[in-house]
BABA-839648 format. One record per residue: x, y, z of N, C-alpha, C, O in turn. Coordinates in steps of 0.2 Angstrom, whole numbers, plus 5000, padded with zeros to 4 digits. Layout:
XYZXYZXYZXYZ
...
***
This chain:
511452654795511852704793511452774795510852774795
511852814797511652884799511752934793512152924789
511352984794511353044789511653104793511453124798
512253124791512553174794512253244793511853254788
512453294797512153364796512453394790512053424786
513053374788513253404782512853374776512653404771
512753304776512353274770511653304770511453304764
511353314775510653344775510653414774510153444773
511253454773511253524772511553544765511253554760
512253544765512553574760512353544753512253584748
512453484752512253454745511453464743511353484738
511053464748510353484747510253554745509953574740
510653604749510553674747510853684740510553714736
511353654738511653664732511253634726511153674721
510953574727510453544723509853594721509753604716
509553614727508953654726509153724723508753754719
509653754724509853814721509953804714509853854710
510253754712510353734705509753724701509653754696
509253694704508553684702508253754701507953774696
508253794706507953864706508353904700507953944697
508953904699509253934694509053914687508953954683
508853854686508553824680507853854679507653864673
507553854684506853884684506853964682506453984678
507353994685507454064683507654074676507354114672
508054024673508254024666507654024662507554054657
507153974664506553964660506154034660505754044655
506154064666505754124666506054184662505654214658
506654184661507054234657506854214650506754264646
506954154648506754134641506054144639505954174634
505654134644504854144642504754224641504354244637
505054264646504954334645505154354638504854394635
505754334636506054354630505654334624505454374619
505454264624505054234619504354274618504054274612
504054294623503454324623503354394624502854424625
503954424623504054504623503754534630503354584629
503854494635503654524642504254554645504854524645
504154614648504654644651504854604657504454584661
505554574657505754534663505554554670505454514674
505654624671505454654677504754634680504654634686
504354624675503654604677503654544681503354534686
504054494678504054424681504454424688504354394693
505054464688505454474694505054504699505254484705
504654544698504254584703503554554704503154574708
503354494701502754464701502654424708503154404711
502054424710501954384717501254354716500854364711
501154304720500554264720499954294722499354284720
500054344727499554374731499754444733500354444735
499354494733499654564735500054564742500554604742
499954524747500254524753500854474753501154464759
501054444748501554394748502154434744502154484741
502754404746503354434743503454414735503154364733
503754464732503854454724504354394723504754374728
504454374717504954324715505654344717505954294720
505854404716506554424718506654404726507154384728
506154424730506254414737506254344739506554324744
505854304735505854234737506554204736506754164740
506854224730507554194729508054224735508454184737
507954284736508354314742508354274748508854264752
507754264750507554224756507854154756508154134761
507754124750508054054750508754054751509054004754
509154104747509854104748510054124755510554094758
509654174758509854194765509854134770510254124774
509354094769509254034773509853984773510053964778
510053974767510553924766511253944768511653914771
511454004766512054034768512154044775512654034778
511554064778511554074785511554014789511954014794
511253964787511353894790512053874790512253854795
512353864784513053844784513453884788513853854792
513453944788513853984792513753974800514253964803
513153974802512953974809513153904811513453894817
513053844808513153784810513953774811514153734815
514353804807515053804807515353854811515953854812
514953894815515253944819515454004816515854044819
515254024810515454084806514854134806514354114808
515054194805514554244803514354244796514754244792
513654234795513454234788513654294784513554354787
513754284778513954344774513254384772512754354772
513354444772512754494770512754514763513254534760
512154504760512054524753511554584753511154594758
511654624748511254694748510454684747510054724748
510254624744509554614743509254674738508754694738
509654684732509454734727509454704720509454744715
509354634720509354604713508654624710508154624713
508754644704508154674700508054634693507654664689
508454584692508354554685508554484686508754454691
508354444681508454374681509254354682509454314686
509654394678510354384678510654404685511054364688
510354454689510554464695510354414700510754394705
509754384700509554334704509954274703510154234708
510154254697510554194695511254214698511554164701
511554274698512154284701512154274708512654254711
511654294711511554284719511554214720511854184725
511154174716511254094717511954074716512154034720
512254094711512954074710513454084716513854044718
513354144718513754174724513654124730514054114734
512954114731512854074737513054004736513353974741
513053974730513253904729514053904730514253854733
514353954727515053954728515253964736515753924738
514953994740515054004747514853934750515253904754
514353904748514153834751514653784749514853734753
514953784743515453734741516153744745516553704745
516253794749516853804753516853764760517353754763
516253734761516153704768516353624767516153594762
516653604772516853534772516453494777516153534782
516353434777515953394782516153404789515653414793
516753414790516953414797516753484800516853494806
516653534796516353604799515653594801515453634805
515253554798514553554799514353494804513953504808
514653434802514553374806514653384814515153424816
514253364818514353374825513953434828514053444834
513653464823513253534826512553514828512153564829
512353454828511653444830511453474836510853504837
511853484841511653514848511953584849511853614854
512253614844512453674844511853724845511353724841
511953774849511453824850511453874845512053904844
510953884841510853934836510453994838509853974839
510654054838510254104840510154154834510754174832
509554174833509554224827508854264829508454244833
508754324825508154354825507754344819508054344813
507154334820506654314814506054364815505754364820
506054414810505554464811505654504817505154534820
506254514819506354554825506354524832506454554837
506154464831506054424838506654374838506754334833
506954364844507454324845507154244845506654234848
507554204842507354134842508054094843508554114842
507954034847508453994849508353924846507753894848
508753894843508653824841509353784843509853804844
509253714843509753674843509953664835509453664831
510553644834510753644827510353594822510153614817
510153534825509753494821509053514820508853514814
508753544825508053574824508053634819507653644815
508653674820508653734815508753704808508353734804
509153654807509153634800508553604798508253624792
508253554801507653514799507053544800506553534795
506953594805506253614806506253694804505653724804
506753724802506753794800507053804794506753834789
507653784793508053804786507753764780507553794775
507753704781507453664775506753674773506653684767
506253684778505653704776505653774773505253784768
506053824775506053884772506353884765506153914760
506853844764507153834757506653804753506553834747
506253754755505753724750505153774749504953774744
504953804754504453854754504553904749504153924744
505153944749505253994745505453974738505354014733
505753914737505953894731505253874727505153884721
504853844731504153824728503753884726503453884721
503753934730503453994729503754034723503354054719
504354034722504654064716504454024710504254054705
504453954710504253914705503453934703503253944698
503053934709502353944708502254014704501754024700
502554064706502554134703502654124696502254154692
503154094694503354094687502854044683502554064678
502653994686502153944683501453984682501153974677
501254024687500654054687500654114681500154124679
501254134680501354184674501454154668501654184663
501354084667501354054661502054024659502154004653
502554034663503154004662503153924662502853894666
503353894656503253814656503753774660504253744658
503653774667504053734671503553684674502953694674
503853634676503553574679503853544685504453564687
503553494687503853454693504653434692505053444697
504753414686505453394685505953454685506553444687
505753514684506153574685506253584692506853604694
505753574696505853584704506253534707506753544711
506153474705506553414708507253414705507753394708
507353434699508053424696508253354695507853314695
508953354693509153284692509253244698509553274703
509053184698509053144705509553094704509653054708
***
């Protein structure tokens, strides 16, 4: 049995964004229960030269919406990257999941050899579809979701591995 490009992308993206939304919910609850200004957590980072929580969520959603659009031959939607609260970050996740749910397998399947060109850090990059998904998008999704998780965990939010993995 083979694993299709659709199966390896859209359902995985939706699942991980749902898990990240749950982690953000726990962050908001923790801030409220402990009388912490939520913006402290939204702007928290693991190290001074790393991106803050908000940017981690933005990059995770950019990776998935961009992937789905590019693999299907569409232009990725652009978001403003101005989220400053847990509610706004959750709304971004919801908007991204709604976009991802519009894709059908026939739009993504067969894109393994499609040439994907984009700029990363101002530098042009070129991938074949399968390599783009497996070696660029999925690692970025997991990296930025993990980093968002770690930022909140480091700041005392009671999240664990089950929150990251979600319902299996």
